N, C-alpha and C positions, 0 to 999 in steps of 0.2 A: 488469353495467353495461358493455356493449360499445359505448361511444360513440367515435366517430372525429371528431377535429377537425383541419381542415386547417392546416398550418403556413403562416403568411403572411409571415414574415420570419426572416432569420438575424440573431440578436441581436448586439450589440456584444461583442467578445471571445469569441465562441462557441467557436472552436477555437484561440484565440491560444496560440502556443507549443507546439502539439501536434506532437511529433516522429514519431508513428506514422502519422498520416493520409497516404495517398497519393492517394486519389481522393475527391472530394465530389460528390454528386448533389443539386442544388437542385431541390426539388419544383415541380410545375406551379402551385401556388397562391401561391408566394412573390412578393411585390411589392417587398421591400426587402432589401438586404444592408447591414448597419450597420457602423460604424467598427471597424476591426481584427478583423473576424469571422474572417478566415483569416490574420492577421498572424503572421509568424515561424513558419511551418509549413515547415521546411526540406525535407521529403520530399514535399510536395504537388506532384504532377505534372499532375493533370487535374481541372478544375472543369467539371462538366456542368450547364449551366443548362437545365432542362426547361420553365421558365416562359416564357410569352409576355406575362405581366402585370407584369413587373419595371419599376418606375418610379423606383427610387431605389437608387443605389450610393454609399455614403458614402466620403469620403477615407480612404485607408489600409486599405480593406476587404481588399485582398489583400496589402498590405505587401511584405515582402522575399522574395517567392516568384517574382517575375516572370521571371527568366532561364530557368527550367526549366518554367514553367507553360504548359499549353495549356488554353484556355477554349473549350468547345464550346457553341454557342448555336443556338437554332432559326433556320432560314434566313429565315423571314418577319420576324424581329425583328433581323436582323443590323445594319442601318443604325441603328436606334434604340439598340441596345445599345452600339454603338461610340461613339455620342454620350454615353451614360451613363458609359462608362469614361473618356472624355476629360474630361468635367466633373468626375469624381472624381480627376483627375490620375493615373490608372492607365495604365501603358504598359510596353512591353518584353516582353510575353508574346504567345504565338501565339493567334489567334482562328480557330476552325474552325466 
């Protein structure tokens, strides 16, 4: 039974408190990053968003990682994603 299902969202508290994760790659089919998905991940340095379909980023999705975090987003979605981060009150990290 080799079925493949696309991941469409990063659920709430998905990696909350994970001290080992350093890099996260968000897949091309993801449309939402839920509340506290990457909250309190002290070693998280890079978040690669490969999706151009992202429509929702909830408050505290990135939490207390912002001083050291670099978020890499697709160039064609840069303006829209900056607006999503702003609506979610997420700031202080680098966007590339």
